[in-house]
All heavy atoms as a GROMACS GRO file, in nm:
protein
  520
    1MET      N    1  -9.109   2.754  10.546
    1MET     CA    2  -9.054   2.867  10.485
    1MET      C    3  -9.166   2.969  10.454
    1MET      O    4  -9.263   2.934  10.384
    1MET     CB    5  -8.985   2.832  10.364
    1MET     CG    6  -8.918   2.947  10.287
    1MET     SD    7  -8.824   2.882  10.145
    1MET     CE    8  -8.798   3.032  10.060
    2VAL      N    9  -9.154   3.088  10.504
    2VAL     CA   10  -9.252   3.192  10.483
    2VAL      C   11  -9.196   3.294  10.385
    2VAL      O   12  -9.086   3.345  10.407
    2VAL     CB   13  -9.291   3.263  10.616
    2VAL    CG1   14  -9.386   3.371  10.593
    2VAL    CG2   15  -9.342   3.161  10.714
    3VAL      N   16  -9.266   3.318  10.280
    3VAL     CA   17  -9.232   3.412  10.179
    3VAL      C   18  -9.333   3.527  10.183
    3VAL      O   19  -9.450   3.507  10.182
    3VAL     CB   20  -9.228   3.353  10.039
    3VAL    CG1   21  -9.188   3.456   9.938
    3VAL    CG2   22  -9.125   3.234  10.038
    4SER      N   23  -9.280   3.650  10.189
    4SER     CA   24  -9.376   3.760  10.198
    4SER      C   25  -9.439   3.783  10.063
    4SER      O   26  -9.392   3.739   9.957
    4SER     CB   27  -9.302   3.888  10.244
    4SER     OG   28  -9.219   3.933  10.140
    5GLU      N   29  -9.556   3.847  10.069
    5GLU     CA   30  -9.630   3.876   9.950
    5GLU      C   31  -9.555   3.972   9.855
    5GLU      O   32  -9.561   3.957   9.735
    5GLU     CB   33  -9.766   3.938   9.984
    5GLU     CG   34  -9.857   3.964   9.875
    5GLU     CD   35  -9.991   4.015   9.922
    5GLU    OE1   36 -10.052   3.950  10.009
    5GLU    OE2   37 -10.028   4.125   9.881
    6GLY      N   38  -9.478   4.064   9.909
    6GLY     CA   39  -9.402   4.159   9.833
    6GLY      C   40  -9.293   4.088   9.752
    6GLY      O   41  -9.269   4.124   9.638
    7ALA      N   42  -9.230   3.987   9.812
    7ALA     CA   43  -9.127   3.915   9.739
    7ALA      C   44  -9.184   3.839   9.625
    7ALA      O   45  -9.121   3.835   9.514
    7ALA     CB   46  -9.057   3.819   9.833
    8GLY      N   47  -9.303   3.789   9.640
    8GLY     CA   48  -9.369   3.721   9.524
    8GLY      C   49  -9.403   3.812   9.412
    8GLY      O   50  -9.382   3.779   9.294
    9LEU      N   51  -9.446   3.936   9.451
    9LEU     CA   52  -9.478   4.029   9.345
    9LEU      C   53  -9.350   4.080   9.278
    9LEU      O   54  -9.351   4.104   9.156
    9LEU     CB   55  -9.553   4.151   9.404
    9LEU     CG   56  -9.698   4.119   9.457
    9LEU    CD1   57  -9.753   4.240   9.523
    9LEU    CD2   58  -9.779   4.075   9.337
   10VAL      N   59  -9.242   4.094   9.346
   10VAL     CA   60  -9.118   4.128   9.284
   10VAL      C   61  -9.072   4.018   9.186
   10VAL      O   62  -9.022   4.044   9.075
   10VAL     CB   63  -9.007   4.158   9.389
   10VAL    CG1   64  -8.871   4.170   9.325
   10VAL    CG2   65  -9.043   4.284   9.466
   11ALA      N   66  -9.086   3.896   9.227
   11ALA     CA   67  -9.051   3.780   9.139
   11ALA      C   68  -9.136   3.781   9.012
   11ALA      O   69  -9.086   3.754   8.904
   11ALA     CB   70  -9.063   3.646   9.212
   12ILE      N   71  -9.263   3.808   9.029
   12ILE     CA   72  -9.350   3.816   8.907
   12ILE      C   73  -9.306   3.934   8.820
   12ILE      O   74  -9.303   3.920   8.700
   12ILE     CB   75  -9.496   3.834   8.954
   12ILE    CG1   76  -9.547   3.704   9.018
   12ILE    CG2   77  -9.587   3.870   8.837
   12ILE    CD1   78  -9.683   3.712   9.078
   13GLY      N   79  -9.273   4.044   8.881
   13GLY     CA   80  -9.226   4.160   8.803
   13GLY      C   81  -9.098   4.125   8.725
   13GLY      O   82  -9.079   4.170   8.610
   14ALA      N   83  -9.008   4.058   8.792
   14ALA     CA   84  -8.882   4.023   8.730
   14ALA      C   85  -8.908   3.931   8.610
   14ALA      O   86  -8.848   3.940   8.504
   14ALA     CB   87  -8.787   3.959   8.829
   15GLY      N   88  -8.996   3.834   8.630
   15GLY     CA   89  -9.031   3.742   8.525
   15GLY      C   90  -9.099   3.811   8.405
   15GLY      O   91  -9.072   3.782   8.293
   16LEU      N   92  -9.184   3.908   8.437
   16LEU     CA   93  -9.250   3.985   8.328
   16LEU      C   94  -9.146   4.069   8.257
   16LEU      O   95  -9.154   4.082   8.134
   16LEU     CB   96  -9.359   4.073   8.389
   16LEU     CG   97  -9.487   4.003   8.428
   16LEU    CD1   98  -9.584   4.098   8.495
   16LEU    CD2   99  -9.554   3.940   8.304
   17ALA      N  100  -9.053   4.123   8.327
   17ALA     CA  101  -8.945   4.204   8.264
   17ALA      C  102  -8.867   4.125   8.158
   17ALA      O  103  -8.847   4.168   8.044
   17ALA     CB  104  -8.853   4.266   8.364
   18VAL      N  105  -8.830   4.007   8.196
   18VAL     CA  106  -8.754   3.922   8.104
   18VAL      C  107  -8.843   3.869   7.996
   18VAL      O  108  -8.806   3.867   7.874
   18VAL     CB  109  -8.679   3.808   8.178
   18VAL    CG1  110  -8.617   3.716   8.082
   18VAL    CG2  111  -8.582   3.867   8.277
   19GLY      N  112  -8.961   3.819   8.031
   19GLY     CA  113  -9.048   3.761   7.932
   19GLY      C  114  -9.099   3.855   7.831
   19GLY      O  115  -9.092   3.827   7.705
   20LEU      N  116  -9.146   3.974   7.871
   20LEU     CA  117  -9.194   4.068   7.774
   20LEU      C  118  -9.083   4.132   7.690
   20LEU      O  119  -9.107   4.157   7.572
   20LEU     CB  120  -9.274   4.180   7.850
   20LEU     CG  121  -9.403   4.130   7.913
   20LEU    CD1  122  -9.465   4.248   7.993
   20LEU    CD2  123  -9.501   4.076   7.812
   21ALA      N  124  -8.971   4.143   7.746
   21ALA     CA  125  -8.855   4.195   7.672
   21ALA      C  126  -8.813   4.092   7.566
   21ALA      O  127  -8.782   4.127   7.448
   21ALA     CB  128  -8.738   4.221   7.761
   22GLY      N  129  -8.823   3.965   7.599
   22GLY     CA  130  -8.793   3.857   7.506
   22GLY      C  131  -8.894   3.855   7.390
   22GLY      O  132  -8.856   3.839   7.277
   23VAL      N  133  -9.015   3.870   7.424
   23VAL     CA  134  -9.121   3.861   7.318
   23VAL      C  135  -9.110   3.985   7.225
   23VAL      O  136  -9.118   3.970   7.104
   23VAL     CB  137  -9.263   3.857   7.385
   23VAL    CG1  138  -9.369   3.881   7.285
   23VAL    CG2  139  -9.286   3.727   7.454
   24GLY      N  140  -9.083   4.105   7.283
   24GLY     CA  141  -9.065   4.222   7.199
   24GLY      C  142  -8.949   4.209   7.110
   24GLY      O  143  -8.947   4.250   6.994
   25SER      N  144  -8.840   4.156   7.166
   25SER     CA  145  -8.721   4.136   7.082
   25SER      C  146  -8.737   4.034   6.972
   25SER      O  147  -8.693   4.060   6.862
   25SER     CB  148  -8.604   4.089   7.174
   25SER     OG  149  -8.493   4.061   7.101
   26ALA      N  150  -8.816   3.931   7.003
   26ALA     CA  151  -8.840   3.829   6.897
   26ALA      C  152  -8.923   3.888   6.784
   26ALA      O  153  -8.898   3.857   6.668
   26ALA     CB  154  -8.907   3.710   6.961
   27ILE      N  155  -9.020   3.967   6.822
   27ILE     CA  156  -9.109   4.028   6.717
   27ILE      C  157  -9.027   4.123   6.629
   27ILE      O  158  -9.042   4.124   6.506
   27ILE     CB  159  -9.229   4.095   6.785
   27ILE    CG1  160  -9.324   3.996   6.839
   27ILE    CG2  161  -9.299   4.187   6.684
   27ILE    CD1  162  -9.435   4.053   6.927
   28ALA      N  163  -8.942   4.201   6.696
   28ALA     CA  164  -8.862   4.297   6.619
   28ALA      C  165  -8.756   4.227   6.534
   28ALA      O  166  -8.736   4.260   6.420
   28ALA     CB  167  -8.789   4.390   6.718
   29GLU      N  168  -8.697   4.122   6.585
   29GLU     CA  169  -8.592   4.052   6.514
   29GLU      C  170  -8.645   3.975   6.399
   29GLU      O  171  -8.574   3.951   6.301
   29GLU     CB  172  -8.511   3.963   6.606
   29GLU     CG  173  -8.389   3.911   6.546
   29GLU     CD  174  -8.283   3.866   6.643
   29GLU    OE1  175  -8.296   3.909   6.757
   29GLU    OE2  176  -8.192   3.795   6.607
   30ALA      N  177  -8.766   3.933   6.403
   30ALA     CA  178  -8.827   3.857   6.287
   30ALA      C  179  -8.823   3.937   6.162
   30ALA      O  180  -8.774   3.893   6.059
   30ALA     CB  181  -8.967   3.812   6.326
   31SER      N  182  -8.875   4.056   6.169
   31SER     CA  183  -8.878   4.142   6.047
   31SER      C  184  -8.741   4.192   6.010
   31SER      O  185  -8.706   4.200   5.886
   31SER     CB  186  -8.980   4.251   6.061
   31SER     OG  187  -8.944   4.334   6.170
   32ILE      N  188  -8.660   4.227   6.106
   32ILE     CA  189  -8.528   4.284   6.081
   32ILE      C  190  -8.440   4.175   6.018
   32ILE      O  191  -8.366   4.196   5.927
   32ILE     CB  192  -8.467   4.341   6.209
   32ILE    CG1  193  -8.537   4.464   6.250
   32ILE    CG2  194  -8.319   4.370   6.185
   32ILE    CD1  195  -8.496   4.524   6.383
   33GLY      N  196  -8.447   4.054   6.077
   33GLY     CA  197  -8.368   3.944   6.024
   33GLY      C  198  -8.403   3.906   5.881
   33GLY      O  199  -8.316   3.880   5.794
   34ALA      N  200  -8.533   3.905   5.852
   34ALA     CA  201  -8.572   3.871   5.714
   34ALA      C  202  -8.524   3.977   5.618
   34ALA      O  203  -8.478   3.946   5.508
   34ALA     CB  204  -8.727   3.858   5.712
   35ALA      N  205  -8.534   4.103   5.654
   35ALA     CA  206  -8.489   4.209   5.569
   35ALA      C  207  -8.337   4.204   5.553
   35ALA      O  208  -8.287   4.229   5.439
   35ALA     CB  209  -8.534   4.344   5.622
   36ALA      N  210  -8.267   4.175   5.659
   36ALA     CA  211  -8.117   4.163   5.649
   36ALA      C  212  -8.078   4.052   5.560
   36ALA      O  213  -7.986   4.074   5.478
   36ALA     CB  214  -8.061   4.151   5.788
   37VAL      N  215  -8.141   3.940   5.573
   37VAL     CA  216  -8.105   3.823   5.486
   37VAL      C  217  -8.137   3.858   5.339
   37VAL      O  218  -8.057   3.826   5.253
   37VAL     CB  219  -8.176   3.697   5.538
   37VAL    CG1  220  -8.162   3.588   5.435
   37VAL    CG2  221  -8.119   3.654   5.670
   38GLY      N  222  -8.246   3.923   5.317
   38GLY     CA  223  -8.278   3.963   5.178
   38GLY      C  224  -8.178   4.060   5.123
   38GLY      O  225  -8.139   4.050   5.005
   39ALA      N  226  -8.137   4.155   5.204
   39ALA     CA  227  -8.038   4.251   5.155
   39ALA      C  228  -7.901   4.182   5.130
   39ALA      O  229  -7.833   4.215   5.032
   39ALA     CB  230  -8.018   4.364   5.260
   40MET      N  231  -7.868   4.088   5.219
   40MET     CA  232  -7.737   4.019   5.199
   40MET      C  233  -7.746   3.925   5.076
   40MET      O  234  -7.641   3.904   5.010
   40MET     CB  235  -7.703   3.939   5.319
   40MET     CG  236  -7.650   4.018   5.436
   40MET     SD  237  -7.592   3.928   5.574
   40MET     CE  238  -7.746   3.896   5.658
   41ALA      N  239  -7.863   3.877   5.044
   41ALA     CA  240  -7.879   3.796   4.922
   41ALA      C  241  -7.855   3.877   4.794
   41ALA      O  242  -7.807   3.827   4.698
   41ALA     CB  243  -8.016   3.725   4.919
   42GLU      N  244  -7.897   4.007   4.807
   42GLU     CA  245  -7.879   4.097   4.693
   42GLU      C  246  -7.741   4.144   4.676
   42GLU      O  247  -7.682   4.155   4.572
   42GLU     CB  248  -7.967   4.217   4.712
   42GLU     CG  249  -8.116   4.181   4.712
   42GLU     CD  250  -8.182   4.193   4.577
   42GLU    OE1  251  -8.133   4.271   4.495
   42GLU    OE2  252  -8.285   4.122   4.553
   43ASP      N  253  -7.671   4.177   4.797
   43ASP     CA  254  -7.538   4.229   4.789
   43ASP      C  255  -7.462   4.178   4.915
   43ASP      O  256  -7.500   4.206   5.030
   43ASP     CB  257  -7.543   4.383   4.797
   43ASP     CG  258  -7.410   4.446   4.776
   43ASP    OD1  259  -7.310   4.375   4.751
   43ASP    OD2  260  -7.400   4.570   4.794
   44GLU      N  261  -7.354   4.103   4.887
   44GLU     CA  262  -7.279   4.038   4.999
   44GLU      C  263  -7.207   4.139   5.083
   44GLU      O  264  -7.171   4.111   5.198
   44GLU     CB  265  -7.181   3.939   4.942
   44GLU     CG  266  -7.248   3.820   4.876
   44GLU     CD  267  -7.147   3.726   4.812
   44GLU    OE1  268  -7.025   3.757   4.823
   44GLU    OE2  269  -7.185   3.624   4.764
   45LYS      N  270  -7.185   4.261   5.034
   45LYS     CA  271  -7.121   4.366   5.110
   45LYS      C  272  -7.200   4.408   5.226
   45LYS      O  273  -7.146   4.479   5.320
   45LYS     CB  274  -7.085   4.480   5.021
   45LYS     CG  275  -6.988   4.446   4.910
   45LYS     CD  276  -6.961   4.564   4.818
   45LYS     CE  277  -6.870   4.526   4.703
   45LYS     NZ  278  -6.857   4.630   4.606
   46LEU      N  279  -7.326   4.380   5.231
   46LEU     CA  280  -7.416   4.430   5.340
   46LEU      C  281  -7.416   4.334   5.457
   46LEU      O  282  -7.498   4.352   5.550
   46LEU     CB  283  -7.558   4.451   5.285
   46LEU     CG  284  -7.571   4.560   5.178
   46LEU    CD1  285  -7.716   4.558   5.123
   46LEU    CD2  286  -7.535   4.695   5.240
   47PHE      N  287  -7.328   4.240   5.462
   47PHE     CA  288  -7.330   4.137   5.566
   47PHE      C  289  -7.302   4.204   5.706
   47PHE      O  290  -7.374   4.176   5.800
   47PHE     CB  291  -7.225   4.031   5.541
   47PHE     CG  292  -7.210   3.937   5.655
   47PHE    CD1  293  -7.304   3.837   5.677
   47PHE    CD2  294  -7.102   3.942   5.749
   47PHE    CE1  295  -7.294   3.741   5.778
   47PHE    CE2  296  -7.091   3.847   5.848
   47PHE     CZ  297  -7.188   3.749   5.867
   48GLY      N  298  -7.206   4.291   5.715
   48GLY     CA  299  -7.171   4.354   5.841
   48GLY      C  300  -7.288   4.439   5.893
   48GLY      O  301  -7.323   4.434   6.010
   49LYS      N  302  -7.348   4.522   5.804
   49LYS     CA  303  -7.461   4.606   5.843
   49LYS      C  304  -7.576   4.516   5.882
   49LYS      O  305  -7.652   4.545   5.981
   49LYS     CB  306  -7.497   4.700   5.732
   49LYS     CG  307  -7.395   4.806   5.707
   49LYS     CD  308  -7.440   4.895   5.600
   49LYS     CE  309  -7.331   5.001   5.563
   49LYS     NZ  310  -7.369   5.089   5.452
   50GLY      N  311  -7.600   4.414   5.806
   50GLY     CA  312  -7.712   4.323   5.843
   50GLY      C  313  -7.694   4.256   5.977
   50GLY      O  314  -7.792   4.238   6.052
   51LEU      N  315  -7.572   4.215   6.002
   51LEU     CA  316  -7.541   4.152   6.131
   51LEU      C  317  -7.561   4.244   6.247
   51LEU      O  318  -7.623   4.210   6.347
   51LEU     CB  319  -7.394   4.100   6.128
   51LEU     CG  320  -7.353   4.024   6.252
   51LEU    CD1  321  -7.433   3.888   6.260
   51LEU    CD2  322  -7.206   3.990   6.243
   52ILE      N  323  -7.519   4.370   6.231
   52ILE     CA  324  -7.532   4.470   6.335
   52ILE      C  325  -7.681   4.497   6.361
   52ILE      O  326  -7.733   4.503   6.475
   52ILE     CB  327  -7.454   4.596   6.308
   52ILE    CG1  328  -7.308   4.567   6.318
   52ILE    CG2  329  -7.495   4.710   6.398
   52ILE    CD1  330  -7.219   4.679   6.270
   53LEU      N  331  -7.756   4.514   6.251
   53LEU     CA  332  -7.903   4.545   6.268
   53LEU      C  333  -7.979   4.424   6.326
   53LEU      O  334  -8.080   4.439   6.396
   53LEU     CB  335  -7.956   4.581   6.129
   53LEU     CG  336  -7.915   4.716   6.076
   53LEU    CD1  337  -7.966   4.737   5.934
   53LEU    CD2  338  -7.960   4.829   6.171
   54THR      N  339  -7.928   4.304   6.304
   54THR     CA  340  -7.990   4.188   6.361
   54THR      C  341  -7.961   4.177   6.512
   54THR      O  342  -8.046   4.127   6.585
   54THR     CB  343  -7.947   4.059   6.290
   54THR    OG1  344  -7.974   4.076   6.150
   54THR    CG2  345  -8.019   3.938   6.335
   55VAL      N  346  -7.848   4.223   6.558
   55VAL     CA  347  -7.809   4.208   6.691
   55VAL      C  348  -7.875   4.318   6.781
   55VAL      O  349  -7.895   4.294   6.902
   55VAL     CB  350  -7.654   4.216   6.703
   55VAL    CG1  351  -7.608   4.228   6.847
   55VAL    CG2  352  -7.592   4.095   6.636
   56ILE      N  353  -7.905   4.432   6.722
   56ILE     CA  354  -7.959   4.540   6.805
   56ILE      C  355  -8.080   4.501   6.888
   56ILE      O  356  -8.093   4.531   7.004
   56ILE     CB  357  -7.987   4.664   6.714
   56ILE    CG1  358  -7.852   4.725   6.678
   56ILE    CG2  359  -8.076   4.762   6.785
   56ILE    CD1  360  -7.866   4.841   6.576
   57PRO      N  361  -8.179   4.431   6.831
   57PRO     CA  362  -8.293   4.395   6.913
   57PRO      C  363  -8.257   4.296   7.038
   57PRO      O  364  -8.330   4.296   7.132
   57PRO     CB  365  -8.390   4.318   6.821
   57PRO     CG  366  -8.352   4.362   6.688
   57PRO     CD  367  -8.204   4.395   6.694
   58GLU      N  368  -8.147   4.232   7.024
   58GLU     CA  369  -8.103   4.143   7.136
   58GLU      C  370  -8.069   4.224   7.259
   58GLU      O  371  -8.076   4.172   7.368
   58GLU     CB  372  -7.984   4.060   7.095
   58GLU     CG  373  -8.020   3.956   6.984
   58GLU     CD  374  -8.118   3.854   7.030
   58GLU    OE1  375  -8.112   3.817   7.150
   58GLU    OE2  376  -8.198   3.808   6.951
   59THR      N  377  -8.030   4.350   7.238
   59THR     CA  378  -7.995   4.436   7.356
   59THR      C  379  -8.125   4.459   7.443
   59THR      O  380  -8.110   4.480   7.563
   59THR     CB  381  -7.935   4.564   7.313
   59THR    OG1  382  -8.027   4.635   7.229
   59THR    CG2  383  -7.805   4.543   7.240
   60ILE      N  384  -8.239   4.453   7.382
   60ILE     CA  385  -8.360   4.477   7.461
   60ILE      C  386  -8.376   4.369   7.564
   60ILE      O  387  -8.417   4.391   7.676
   60ILE     CB  388  -8.484   4.484   7.365
   60ILE    CG1  389  -8.470   4.597   7.265
   60ILE    CG2  390  -8.612   4.492   7.445
   60ILE    CD1  391  -8.574   4.593   7.159
   61VAL      N  392  -8.342   4.250   7.530
   61VAL     CA  393  -8.350   4.132   7.623
   61VAL      C  394  -8.250   4.152   7.734
   61VAL      O  395  -8.277   4.126   7.849
   61VAL     CB  396  -8.327   3.999   7.553
   61VAL    CG1  397  -8.332   3.886   7.647
   61VAL    CG2  398  -8.432   3.976   7.449
   62ILE      N  399  -8.131   4.206   7.700
   62ILE     CA  400  -8.029   4.233   7.803
   62ILE      C  401  -8.077   4.336   7.900
   62ILE      O  402  -8.056   4.322   8.020
   62ILE     CB  403  -7.898   4.265   7.739
   62ILE    CG1  404  -7.842   4.153   7.658
   62ILE    CG2  405  -7.801   4.315   7.845
   62ILE    CD1  406  -7.723   4.181   7.572
   63PHE      N  407  -8.147   4.437   7.851
   63PHE     CA  408  -8.208   4.540   7.940
   63PHE      C  409  -8.305   4.474   8.032
   63PHE      O  410  -8.315   4.508   8.152
   63PHE     CB  411  -8.265   4.655   7.861
   63PHE     CG  412  -8.167   4.734   7.784
   63PHE    CD1  413  -8.201   4.795   7.665
   63PHE    CD2  414  -8.038   4.754   7.829
   63PHE    CE1  415  -8.115   4.872   7.593
   63PHE    CE2  416  -7.949   4.831   7.756
   63PHE     CZ  417  -7.985   4.887   7.638
   64GLY      N  418  -8.394   4.389   7.982
   64GLY     CA  419  -8.489   4.319   8.061
   64GLY      C  420  -8.428   4.235   8.169
   64GLY      O  421  -8.472   4.229   8.286
   65LEU      N  422  -8.316   4.166   8.131
   65LEU     CA  423  -8.245   4.083   8.227
   65LEU      C  424  -8.183   4.171   8.337
   65LEU      O  425  -8.185   4.135   8.456
   65LEU     CB  426  -8.138   4.005   8.151
   65LEU     CG  427  -8.051   3.910   8.244
   65LEU    CD1  428  -8.143   3.803   8.302
   65LEU    CD2  429  -7.939   3.848   8.162
   66VAL      N  430  -8.130   4.283   8.298
   66VAL     CA  431  -8.069   4.376   8.399
   66VAL      C  432  -8.176   4.429   8.497
   66VAL      O  433  -8.152   4.432   8.618
   66VAL     CB  434  -7.998   4.493   8.328
   66VAL    CG1  435  -7.960   4.603   8.426
   66VAL    CG2  436  -7.873   4.446   8.259
   67VAL      N  437  -8.294   4.462   8.444
   67VAL     CA  438  -8.400   4.502   8.532
   67VAL      C  439  -8.436   4.394   8.628
   67VAL      O  440  -8.463   4.415   8.747
   67VAL     CB  441  -8.520   4.549   8.445
   67VAL    CG1  442  -8.644   4.569   8.532
   67VAL    CG2  443  -8.489   4.676   8.374
   68ALA      N  444  -8.452   4.271   8.576
   68ALA     CA  445  -8.484   4.156   8.663
   68ALA      C  446  -8.378   4.137   8.770
   68ALA      O  447  -8.411   4.107   8.884
   68ALA     CB  448  -8.499   4.030   8.576
   69ILE      N  449  -8.252   4.149   8.737
   69ILE     CA  450  -8.143   4.127   8.835
   69ILE      C  451  -8.150   4.240   8.935
   69ILE      O  452  -8.137   4.213   9.059
   69ILE     CB  453  -8.008   4.126   8.762
   69ILE    CG1  454  -7.993   3.993   8.683
   69ILE    CG2  455  -7.893   4.135   8.866
   69ILE    CD1  456  -7.869   3.986   8.601
   70LEU      N  457  -8.176   4.365   8.895
   70LEU     CA  458  -8.189   4.474   8.991
   70LEU      C  459  -8.304   4.449   9.088
   70LEU      O  460  -8.296   4.479   9.205
   70LEU     CB  461  -8.201   4.606   8.916
   70LEU     CG  462  -8.076   4.656   8.850
   70LEU    CD1  463  -8.101   4.784   8.769
   70LEU    CD2  464  -7.969   4.680   8.951
   71LEU      N  465  -8.420   4.403   9.031
   71LEU     CA  466  -8.537   4.371   9.120
   71LEU      C  467  -8.500   4.264   9.216
   71LEU      O  468  -8.538   4.270   9.340
   71LEU     CB  469  -8.652   4.330   9.033
   71LEU     CG  470  -8.723   4.443   8.958
   71LEU    CD1  471  -8.832   4.384   8.864
   71LEU    CD2  472  -8.786   4.538   9.056
   72TRP      N  473  -8.428   4.162   9.167
   72TRP     CA  474  -8.394   4.048   9.261
   72TRP      C  475  -8.295   4.086   9.363
   72TRP      O  476  -8.305   4.048   9.481
   72TRP     CB  477  -8.333   3.936   9.171
   72TRP     CG  478  -8.286   3.817   9.245
   72TRP    CD1  479  -8.365   3.735   9.324
   72TRP    CD2  480  -8.159   3.765   9.253
   72TRP    NE1  481  -8.288   3.637   9.376
   72TRP    CE2  482  -8.159   3.656   9.335
   72TRP    CE3  483  -8.036   3.805   9.195
   72TRP    CZ2  484  -8.046   3.580   9.364
   72TRP    CZ3  485  -7.922   3.731   9.222
   72TRP    CH2  486  -7.930   3.618   9.304
   73LEU      N  487  -8.199   4.177   9.333
   73LEU     CA  488  -8.102   4.220   9.427
   73LEU      C  489  -8.163   4.313   9.535
   73LEU      O  490  -8.123   4.315   9.647
   73LEU     CB  491  -7.987   4.293   9.361
   73LEU     CG  492  -7.894   4.205   9.279
   73LEU    CD1  493  -7.789   4.293   9.205
   73LEU    CD2  494  -7.827   4.104   9.365
   74ASN      N  495  -8.268   4.387   9.496
   74ASN     CA  496  -8.335   4.478   9.589
   74ASN      C  497  -8.453   4.417   9.662
   74ASN      O  498  -8.516   4.480   9.739
   74ASN     CB  499  -8.377   4.604   9.512
   74ASN     CG  500  -8.261   4.689   9.470
   74ASN    OD1  501  -8.159   4.694   9.536
   74ASN    ND2  502  -8.273   4.750   9.355
   75MET      N  503  -8.475   4.288   9.636
   75MET     CA  504  -8.583   4.219   9.700
   75MET      C  505  -8.547   4.194   9.849
   75MET      O  506  -8.442   4.138   9.878
   75MET     CB  507  -8.610   4.089   9.632
   75MET     CG  508  -8.734   4.014   9.681
   75MET     SD  509  -8.781   3.879   9.578
   75MET     CE  510  -8.636   3.777   9.570
   76SER      N  511  -8.629   4.240   9.939
   76SER     CA  512  -8.598   4.221  10.080
   76SER      C  513  -8.706   4.135  10.141
   76SER      O  514  -8.822   4.170  10.152
   76SER     CB  515  -8.596   4.355  10.152
   76SER     OG  516  -8.720   4.423  10.137
   77GLY      N  517  -8.668   4.019  10.176
   77GLY     CA  518  -8.754   3.927  10.243
   77GLY      C  519  -8.864   3.885  10.168
   77GLY      O  520  -8.958   3.838  10.168
   0.00000   0.00000   0.00000
């Protein structure tokens, strides 16, 4: 099986897209999650807002996954 050099670079790019997006999301969610839990401990009415603010960084990973899928679909040989 012969794999072209370009396909390998596309695979590395797709991996970097997902990996770096995951690391960025994790860093963002660490501080946001701690702040949201602290706010919810003070006032239970902030649960919905805290949940939404905690979920927002997860969309970054979805964007990275979409980029990786687009790279994979456009990979030729």
